Each structure stands twice: as structure tokens, then as C-alpha cells.
C-alpha positions as semicolon CSV with decimal commas, in nm:
position;residue;x (nm);y (nm);z (nm)
1;M;-0,051;-0,371;1,556
2;A;-0,272;-0,099;1,706
3;T;-0,174;-0,165;2,066
4;V;-0,167;0,024;2,393
5;D;0,214;0,024;2,375
6;N;0,218;0,177;2,026
7;T;-0,035;0,439;2,135
8;K;0,185;0,531;2,432
9;R;0,488;0,566;2,205
10;I;0,302;0,789;1,959
11;A;0,174;1,006;2,245
12;A;0,531;1,038;2,374
13;F;0,652;1,133;2,024
14;L;0,385;1,405;2,010
15;G;0,457;1,517;2,366
16;V;0,098;1,467;2,480
17;P;-0,013;1,309;2,809
18;L;-0,208;1,001;2,708
19;G;-0,437;0,949;3,003
20;K;-0,581;0,603;3,052
21;V;-0,569;0,368;2,753
22;G;-0,699;0,014;2,734
23;Y;-0,948;-0,209;2,561
24;N;-1,320;-0,173;2,620
25;S;-1,565;-0,464;2,652
26;E;-1,576;-0,493;2,271
27;K;-1,192;-0,518;2,261
28;I;-1,160;-0,177;2,094
29;L;-0,871;0,045;2,197
30;T;-1,010;0,329;2,411
31;R;-0,859;0,645;2,559
32;T;-0,995;0,829;2,862
33;K;-0,828;1,163;2,938
34;S;-1,028;1,245;3,249
35;N;-1,357;1,162;3,417
36;N;-1,508;1,486;3,282
37;E;-1,448;1,406;2,916
38;P;-1,597;1,131;2,701
39;S;-1,369;0,844;2,605
40;I;-1,233;0,809;2,253
41;S;-1,246;0,469;2,086
42;G;-1,043;0,338;1,795
43;F;-0,674;0,368;1,720
44;S;-0,711;0,621;1,439
45;S;-0,948;0,841;1,642
46;I;-0,712;0,833;1,941
47;I;-0,413;0,934;1,726
48;Q;-0,617;1,216;1,570
49;S;-0,705;1,344;1,917
50;L;-0,337;1,333;2,018
51;V;-0,240;1,530;1,706
52;R;-0,499;1,797;1,792
53;E;-0,355;1,826;2,144
54;T;0,015;1,836;2,060
55;K;0,226;2,147;2,066
56;V;0,500;1,981;1,858
57;V;0,511;2,152;1,519
58;G;0,717;1,912;1,303
59;P;0,484;1,613;1,259
60;L;0,167;1,819;1,221
61;P;-0,028;1,873;0,902
62;R;0,037;2,209;0,741
63;D;-0,259;2,209;0,507
64;L;-0,577;2,017;0,430
65;E;-0,413;1,791;0,171
66;T;-0,138;1,688;0,414
67;E;-0,392;1,630;0,689
68;C;-0,597;1,406;0,457
69;Q;-0,287;1,208;0,357
70;I;-0,198;1,154;0,723
71;L;-0,552;1,037;0,796
72;Q;-0,529;0,791;0,506
73;W;-0,207;0,648;0,649
74;L;-0,367;0,613;0,994
75;D;-0,649;0,410;0,841
76;Y;-0,404;0,215;0,624
77;S;-0,208;0,129;0,936
78;V;-0,515;-0,015;1,108
79;L;-0,669;-0,190;0,808
80;F;-0,363;-0,326;0,628
81;V;-0,042;-0,294;0,830
82;A;-0,166;-0,433;1,162
83;P;-0,300;-0,761;1,012
84;S;0,041;-0,823;0,850
85;N;0,190;-0,883;1,195
86;K;-0,011;-1,202;1,234
87;D;0,001;-1,348;0,883
88;K;0,301;-1,369;0,648
89;H;0,066;-1,411;0,352
90;V;-0,081;-1,069;0,433
91;A;0,264;-0,920;0,500
92;K;0,409;-1,000;0,157
93;P;0,165;-0,795;-0,056
94;L;0,171;-0,516;0,204
95;L;0,550;-0,495;0,195
96;E;0,549;-0,507;-0,186
97;E;0,298;-0,220;-0,196
98;L;0,489;-0,011;0,058
99;N;0,816;-0,088;-0,118
100;H;0,675;0,043;-0,444
101;F;0,530;0,353;-0,274
102;L;0,861;0,437;-0,105
103;Q;1,060;0,389;-0,426
104;S;1,087;0,764;-0,484
105;R;1,013;0,889;-0,132
106;S;1,192;0,919;0,199
107;Y;0,874;0,968;0,402
108;L;0,510;0,868;0,367
109;V;0,370;1,223;0,350
110;R;0,546;1,511;0,179
111;D;0,921;1,538;0,230
112;T;0,946;1,535;0,607
113;L;0,882;1,312;0,905
114;S;0,516;1,308;1,006
115;V;0,298;1,129;1,256
116;A;0,202;0,897;0,966
117;D;0,560;0,767;0,951
118;V;0,569;0,714;1,327
119;V;0,236;0,530;1,332
120;V;0,327;0,300;1,041
121;F;0,676;0,244;1,187
122;H;0,538;0,122;1,520
123;T;0,263;-0,078;1,354
124;I;0,495;-0,255;1,108
125;Y;0,777;-0,310;1,359
126;E;0,666;-0,663;1,444
127;T;0,647;-0,759;1,076
128;M;0,996;-0,618;1,012
129;T;1,130;-0,809;1,313
130;S;1,012;-1,137;1,164
131;L;1,186;-1,084;0,828
132;Q;1,500;-1,279;0,746
133;P;1,796;-1,085;0,597
134;L;1,716;-1,208;0,247
135;E;1,355;-1,093;0,281
136;K;1,472;-0,748;0,393
137;E;1,679;-0,731;0,075
138;S;1,361;-0,796;-0,127
139;Y;1,204;-0,481;0,018
140;L;1,494;-0,238;-0,008
141;N;1,283;0,079;-0,004
142;V;1,085;-0,029;0,303
143;S;1,410;-0,138;0,468
144;R;1,575;0,198;0,388
145;W;1,274;0,391;0,527
146;F;1,248;0,170;0,836
147;H;1,623;0,177;0,905
148;H;1,625;0,557;0,877
149;L;1,334;0,596;1,121
150;Q;1,474;0,352;1,375
151;Q;1,787;0,566;1,397
152;L;1,576;0,852;1,536
153;D;1,549;0,807;1,915
154;E;1,227;1,008;1,928
155;V;1,068;0,759;1,687
156;R;1,215;0,428;1,806
157;Q;1,179;0,510;2,178
158;G;1,378;0,221;2,318
159;K;1,266;-0,051;2,079
160;I;1,547;-0,282;1,974
161;L;1,740;-0,171;1,665
162;L;1,682;-0,419;1,382
163;N;1,982;-0,529;1,178
164;F;1,984;-0,422;0,814
165;S;2,352;-0,492;0,760
166;T;2,440;-0,675;0,440
167;L;2,745;-0,822;0,618
168;Q;2,512;-1,060;0,798
169;L;2,360;-1,155;0,465
170;L;2,705;-1,212;0,309
171;E;2,811;-1,434;0,601
172;W;2,493;-1,638;0,570
173;A;2,524;-1,668;0,190
174;T;2,889;-1,775;0,212
175;G;2,808;-2,040;0,469
176;T;2,529;-2,193;0,266
177;H;2,724;-2,217;-0,062
178;I;3,036;-2,402;0,060
């Protein structure tokens, strides 16, 4: 979900001071850097402003095509990934779509970690937490991508490691078939 906590984690990943972040009267995520500057509203707009301010080179777009792909993933995160946290019926087609997309990819944009991966990781975390081991097996490519990202401390930032071990699945399967 596009939350204050996720925004703080993405700012930390980018090495940018976030300023004040909260929800305005219309319940839209808003960032205020200082009293002299206008506030920025909307998760995607806030992330874009953080990317412009960062000095970290790795997750930044290198060309216009990459920048456009990252922007698409930011919007995708808000429009499709965030609602999946609240509704399993929304989560299933989302996970199927992501699973298919990640079939031949290790990352969402190009062949390296980008801010798009970090944003989608933090937005989909709640959905991945709610999956049972058997459901994780159904989305192997998403599970592989998610498991890889959660191993990176700069991405996970203290969130609990989710279990993707098939040993747990084998123990559960054995117990149910006796």
C-alpha cells in the first residue's frame, strides 16, 4: 500500500531526507520538504521527487525509456498493487500477471535493481505476507523476485524476512496426507 512507512523506506533507500509526510484533508499522501517549498501530493509524485533529489546512482534511470518504464511501475504500484493488499480477489490476477512478467526477468526494469523494484516490493509486501506456502509455490517467479529483494538489507530495511522454504511446504503436505 502507498503508505507513509513505505515512503520513508524508499527515501532511505535513495538516501534522501524525506521531510514531513502525512495525509492531507483529502486523505492523499503529501510530502512537505520545508515551509518555503510547495507540498507534493500523491505517492508516485513523491517518489519521482525523491528520485530527482537522490545522489545514489544505481536505482536511477539512465535514459528516457528506462525513466518511462520506472514511471509506469510507480503508477502500476498505486493503481494495481496497493489494492491487492486489501482484497484476495484482486491479489490473484495481480500475482498471475506479475508472475508472467517476471518469467524471464530478474528485475522489473532492465537487468538491474531500480527504484521500481523497491517500490513494488514495499507495496506488495503485505500481499506476500498473507500468502500460504502453497500459494507462494503457485507464483514461483514473483516468489523468486521477492525472495531475492528481501535478502538485500538496503531494500528490506528491517521488515521481517518471509519464508519461501519448500521444507515448510513438505512438512505441511506430509502432515495432511497421513
